[in-house]
N, C-alpha and C positions, 0 to 999 in steps of 0.2 A: 553906244549903239551895238558894237561888236559883242559886248558883254551880255546885253539883252537878247541878241540873236542866238548866241551860243546857249544861253539859259533856256530859251524857248525850244531850240532844236533838240537839246539833250533830253528835256522833259517829254517832248513829243515822241522821241525815239523809244523811251522806256514804255510809254503808254501803248505804242503800236506793237512792240514785242510782247508785252503782257497780254494784249488782246489775241494775238496770233497763237500764243502758247496755251490759252485757256478756252478757245472757242469750241473745242471738241469735248470739254469736260461736262458731264451731265450734272448740272447744278440744281435740278429739280428734286434731288435726293439730299438727305441730311449729310451723308458722307461726302457726296460730291461738292455741296456748297460749303459746308462747315470745315471739312478736313481734306479738301482737294482730292477726293476720291481715294483717300489713304494711299497716295502714290508718291509722296515726297521722298526725295533721296537726300543723302548726307549733305551735299553741297548746298542744296536749296534750303534745307533745315537750318544749317549753320548761318548762311547769309541772312535769312529771314529773321532768325532769333537775334543776331547781332544788330541788325538795323532797327528792329523793333525796340531794342534796348537803347540804341544810340540816337539821341536827338538833340535839339538845340538847348533844352534845359540842362542837359548833361555836358555837352561840349562847351557851352558858354559858362555854365555854373561851376563845373569842376575846375576849368582853367582860371576862373575868377578866384576860386579858393586857393588854387596853386599859386597865383600871383601874390596872395597874402601870406600863405602858410608853407608853401613848398610842396614836395612830393609826398608828404604824409597822407594827403587825400587820395593817393592811389589805392588805398585800402578798398574803396568802393569798387574799383575795377579788378585789381589783382586777386583779392580774396574771393571774388565771384567765381573764379575758375574752380576752386575747391567745391563750392556749392553746386556747380554744374556737373562735376564728376560724381558727387553723391546722388544727384538726380538721375544721371545716366545709369548708375549701378544699382540703386535701390528703388527709386520711385517709378522710372519709366517702364521697367519690366512688369511691374504690377499694374500700371495704367493700361499698357497694351494687352496684357493678359485679360483684363476686364473689358476690352473693347470700348474704352471710354471716349466720349465726345467732349465732355466737360468734366472738370474736377468734382463739381457738386454731384454729378451722377454717382460717383463712388460713395459719397456721403449718404445718398439715399439708400444704396444697397447695404452699406455698413451700419447705418443708424436708422433713419426714416425720412419720409418725404418732407416733413417740417424742417428738419435740419438742413436738407438740401435747399429748400426755399429761402431760409434765413441767410445762408451763405451766398446764394445767388444774388439776393437783394443787397447784401453787403458789397459784393463785387460791383454791382451795377451802380450803387450810390457812390462808391469810391471813384469809379470811372467818370461819372457825370459831374461830380462836384470838385474832384481833385485832379485826376490824371488828364482827362481830355481838355479841360479849360487851360491847364498849365502848358500843355504841349502847344495848343493853339496860340496862347498869349506869347510864349517865348519865341515860337516860330514866326508869328506875325511881327514881333518887335525886331527880330533878326533881319527878316527880308525888307522890312520898311527902312531899316537903317542902312543895309547893304546897298540897296538901289536908290536910297535917298528919295523915297516916294513922296514925301511932303513937297519938296522942291520940284520934282519931276511932274507932279500933277497939280501943283499949286493949291494944296489943301493943308489943313492943320495936322499936327502929330496924332491927335486922337482919331481924326477921320481916317488917316493913313493906316493906323493900327487896326481899326474896325474893318477896313477894306481888305487888308492882308489876312486877317483872321477868317473872314468869311470866304475868301478865295481858297485858303487852305482847307477849310471845313467842307466846302462844296466839292472840290476835287477829290479830297480824301474819302468823302462819302460815296462818290461814284465808284472808286476802286473797291471799297470795303463792302458796300451794300449791294451793288449790282454785279460785282465781279467775283465775290466769294473769296475764300482763303487762298485758292491757287493763284488768282490775279494778284493778291497782296504778296504772296510768297515769291512769285516770279519777279515782280517789280522790285521787291526788297533785295533779291539776289543781285540784280543788275546795279541797283543803287549802292549796295554794300561794297561792290568792287570799286565803284566811283568814289565812295566815301573814304575807303581805305587809301586809295591813290591820292585823292585830293587832300585828305586829312594829313597824309605824310608830307605833302608839299609844304605845309605851313611850318612845321619844325625844321625841315630841311632848308628852306629859304631863310628861316629865322636864324639858324645856326650859321649859315653862310654869310648873312649880314653882320653877325657878331664877329665871325672869324676871318673877315677879309676874303671871302670866297671859299674858305675851307670849312667843311662840316666838323671835322675833328678839332680843328683849331677853335671853332666856335664853342664846341662842347667843353674843351679844356678851359677856355676863358670863362665860361659860365660857372663851372665847378669851382675854379680858383677864386672868382669874384664873390660867389654866394654859396659857400660850403654849407651854411645852415639850411639852405633850401633843399638839400639833398639828404636829409635825415628822415627815414621812414617812420621813426618812432615819435608819435605825437605826445606832448605833455598833457597834464590834467585840464588845462584851459583850452586845448586845441579843439577844433571841430570834430576830430576823430582821435580821442585819446587812445594810446596804445592798448590800454587794458580792455577797451571795448571790442577789440579784435577777438577776444576770447569769450565775450558775452553776447550782446545783441547784434553785433555786426554779422556774425555767421548766421544767426537766425533770420535776419532781414534778407540776406542773400539767398538763403535756402527757400524762404517763402517766395521771393521774386522769381528765382530760376526753377523752382520745383513745383509750386502750386498756383502761381499767378496765371490765370487762364490766357491772358494776352501773349504770354511767353510759351507756356508748355503746349499750347494748341498746335504749334508748329511741329513739335515732336510727336504729338498724338496723331498727326497726319502722315507719319512715316509708313513706308510700304512694308517694313518689317522692323524687328528690334535691332538687328545689326545696323541698318541704315540710320535708325534713330540714335543709337549709341555713337556711331561714327560722327554724325552731325553734331551731337552735343560735345564730344571730345574735341572736335575741330573748333567749335565755338569757344570752348574753355581755353585752348591754346592761344587762339587769337586774342581772347580777352586779356591774357597776361600782357600782351603787347599794347593793350588799350591806352595805358598812360602816355605812350609816345604821342598820341593824338589829343587826349583830353587832360593831360597834366603838364607835360613838358612845354607846350606853347605858353602856358601861364607863367612859368619860370623865365622863359625867354623874354616875354613881355615885361616882366619885372625889371630885368636887366636894361631893357631899352626905354621903358617909359615910367620908371619909378618916380613918384612925385608929380607926375603929369596927369594922372587920371583921377577923376572925381569919384568914380565907382569901379571897384575891382572887376565887376562883370563886363566892363568895357574892354578888358585886356585882350580877349580873343579877337573880336571884330577889329579892334585897332591894329593888332598885329597883322591880321589878314590884309587890311588895306595898305599896310606899310611895306610888307615884304613880297606879296604875291604879284607876279607880273600881270599887268592889266588885262591882256588877252585871256588869262585863266580865271579871272574873277567871275565871269558868267558861268563857266563850267562848274566852278566850286559852288556858286550860288544854287545851281541846278541840283547838284549832289546834296547840298544842305537841305534844299527843298524836298528832295526825296527822303531824307532822314526824318524831316518833320512829318511828311505825309505818312511815312511808315509807322511811326509811333501812334499817330492819330488813327489811321485806318485799321491798324492791327487791334488796338483797344476797342474800336468801334465794331469790328468784325466779331471780336470775342463777346461783346455786349449783345449783339444780335443773336449769337449762338446761345448764350446763357438765357436770354428771354424766350427764344423760340423753343428750345429743348426743355428747359427747367421750369418755366412759368406758364407760357401760353398753352403748350400741350398738356401740362399737368392740371391747370386750373380753369382754363377757358374752353378748351375743346379737346377732350381726351381721345376722341375718335378722329382727330384731324389727320389727313394724309400728310406725307412728307412735303409735298409741294405746298400745301396750305401752311405748314409750320414755317417753311422758308419765306413764304409771302408775308406772313404777319411779323416774322422776325425782321424783315426788311423795313416794314412800316415803323416798327419800334425804333429801328436804327435811324431813320429819318428824324423822328421826334427827338431822340437822344442827341443827335448831331446838332440840331437847331438849338436845343436848350444849352448845350455846351458852348456854342458860338455866342450866345447871349451872355453867358456867365464869364467867358474868358477875359474880356477887357477889364473886369473888376479885380482880377488877380494881381494887378499892378501894385497893390498895397500889401502884398504878402510879406510877413516878417522874415527876417534873416535870409533873404534871397530865395529864389525859386527852388533850387536844388535841395537846400536844407529844409525848406518848408515841406516839400514833397515827401522827403524821407521821414520827417517827424510825424506829419499828419497821417501818413499811411499806416502808422502803428495802431491806429484805431481798429483796423480789421486784419492786418497782416499776421500778427502773433496769434490771435484766437483761431484763425483759419489754419495756420501752420500746425498748431497744437493738435487740433482734432483730426487732421489728415494723418500726421505722423503716428499719433496714438491709436488711430483707427486701424492702421496696419500692424503696429507693434503689439497691441493688446487685443485679443479676440473676445474678451468678456465684457468690455466697457459698453454699457447700454446707451440708447439714444439720449436718455436724461443727462448722462455725463457730458455729452457733446453740447447740448443746449446750455447747460449751466456754465460750461467753459467759455462758450461764445459770449454770453451775456456778462459774465464776470470779467472776461478779458477786455471787452469793449468798454464796459462801465469803469473799470479800474484805470484804464489808460486815459479816458476822457476826464476822469477825476484828476489824474496827474497833470494833464495839460491845463485844466482850469486852475488848479492850485499853483502851477508854475507861472502862468502869465497874468493871473488876476488876483492872486492872494499874496504869496510869499516872494515871488520873483525867481527868475531862472538860476540865479547864483546860489540859491538856498537848497536846491534839490539835485539829485544825481542826474547824470547825463541820460538823455532819453534812450540811448542804446542799452544802458545798464538797466533801466526801468523795464524795457521790453524783455530782457532776460529774466528779471525777477517775476514778471507776470507770466512768462512761459512756464517757469518752474512751479508757480502757484497753480496754474491751470492743469499741469500734468498731475500734481498732487490731488487736485479736486477730482479729476477724471479717474485716477487710480482708486481714490477713496470710495467714489460712487460705484465703481466696478466691483469693489469688495462688498459694499453694502447691498446693492441691487444688481447683481451681474445678469448678463443676458442668459436666457434659459438654455441656449446652446451656443457653442463656439461659432464665430463667423468664419465661413469658408468661401474663398473667392473662386468663382468658376472661370474656366478658360473658355472664352467665346469663340476662339479660333478664327477671328476676323483677320489677323495677321500672324505670321510666323514669329514666335518669341524666342527663337534660338539666339543666345547672346553672341556678340562679336568676340572671338577668341582672344583678341588683344585688348579688350576693354579694361580689365583690371590692371595689367602692367602699364598701359598708357595712362590710366587714371592715377596710379601711384606716381608715375614719372612727372605728371603735371603738378601734383601736390608738392613733390619734392622741389620742383623748380620754383614754385611760389615761395617756399620756405627759404631757398637759397637766395632769392631776390631780396627778401626781407633782411636776411643776415648780412648781405653785401652792403645794403644801404643803411644798416643800423648805426 
C-alpha cells in the first residue's frame, strides 16, 4: 500500500508542476505548442532529451543483454555522446538558422514538397507501427509485473497487460496532445532527475548486496568473479561486434540524436543556439554515465541470479525486487512510469507536429490558421494514440527481444533519412530527384535485406545489420552524388537566416565537445 501511495503521489506532483509551468504559454501558435515558444533552456533540453531516450525497452532490454554479454552493449549508450556532439556542432546551428519546426521542413526548402511529405510519412509510419507500440508494450509489461496487477485485480496476464497499456497511452496522450511540447519537456525534466536518482539506487544497492554492505567491495567482487563481463570489445557473434562501432553504429546514433524528430525537437525549441548547444553537451556527458543505469545492473544480476532466470529480460526487474528497500519501490515505479510516459508522449507530440505542419497545412488546408493547424494536429494525435494502443499487445512476439528488434527494424527509414539530411547540407547541387531515389533505394534495399535474412538464407549467412546499414548509406551517398553530377540543381542551395533565435555559438562548444569525445575513447581503451 505504501508503494502504491508513493507512486500515485509522485506522479500527481509531476502533473501539477507541469500544469503550473505551462499555463501561461500561448499554445494556439505553432511555436507555442510545438516548440514551447522557443523558450527552452539548457537544463530543460538535456533533461527532456535524456528521458525521451531512456525508457523501459532500453532499461530492461539493455540490462537483459548485459546479463548475457556484459558491458560490450554499452556501445549503444557511450557512443551516443559522440553523435550528440556532432549534432550540437554541425546540425543544430543549421537547424536554428533556418528556424525549423520539423526536420522535414528543411527537406522541403532544400529539395521539394514531395521529399518532405515522403519523409514525414516515413516518420509517422515508424512511430505508429514500431516505436509507440513497443514503448507501450514494454511499459505495460513492466508496470504489470512490478505491481503484480493480475493478482491485485484478480485478472489474467493478458487483461492486465491491456489495462496497463491503455492507462499509459491515455495519460501520455493527455500530456502530449493537450499540453504541447513545454508540458512534455517540464515533466521530462522532473522525471529525469528522479530517474537518475532512482536508477542509481539499483546498482548501488546491488553492489552493497554483493559486497556485504560496501559498494567498492561489491565492485571488486564483481570484476574478480566475472572479468569476461567487463570487456568492451564484442566478438563477431556478439549483438554489437566491435567492428560495427566504425560502421553502422555511429550512423544509427547520428540519425537518432541528430535527425529523429522526437529527439531533436527539444533542441529546436531552444531560446538560442548557446542554450541548445549547452543542453546537448550536458546530455552527451550524462549519456556517458548511462551504462551505470542500463548496463551495470545486468552484470550484477548475472552474479546474483545466473542459472535462475528463464529470460534475460527478467534480470532488471528481478534485481529491483531483490535489492531495493520496499518503501522505495513505489517511488521507483513512479519514476519508471515517467520514463515510459516520456518516450510515448514525446514521440506522439512529434507525430502531431509532423502531421499538422507537414501534411495537414500542406495538403488539406493551405490557408489554415496556426490555431487550426494545432487543432487538427491534436485530432490526428488522438487517432495515432488509439491505433498504437491496439497494436502494442501484439508486439509480444517480436523476435530477438524488444531492444534488438527496435534497432534493426528502424533501419528501414533511419539510414535513408540520415543520408538525405547530411548530403542536403554538405552538397548544394544535389537535386530533389537525388533525394527521392536515395529514399526509395535505401528503404527498398534494407527491406530486401530483412526479407532475405529472416525468410530465405537465415541470419547466420548475412552480415550484421549495422554493417548493412553502413553499406546502404555509402551506396545512397554515391547515388545522390552521381545524380548531382548528371542533373544538378540550376543554382546552389543557399540557407537563409530567419532570425527567429540568436545563433551565436557557445564559445566553449568545441573544446567541451572534443573533451567528451576523448573521454569516450578513454573509456573504451580502459575496458578493452
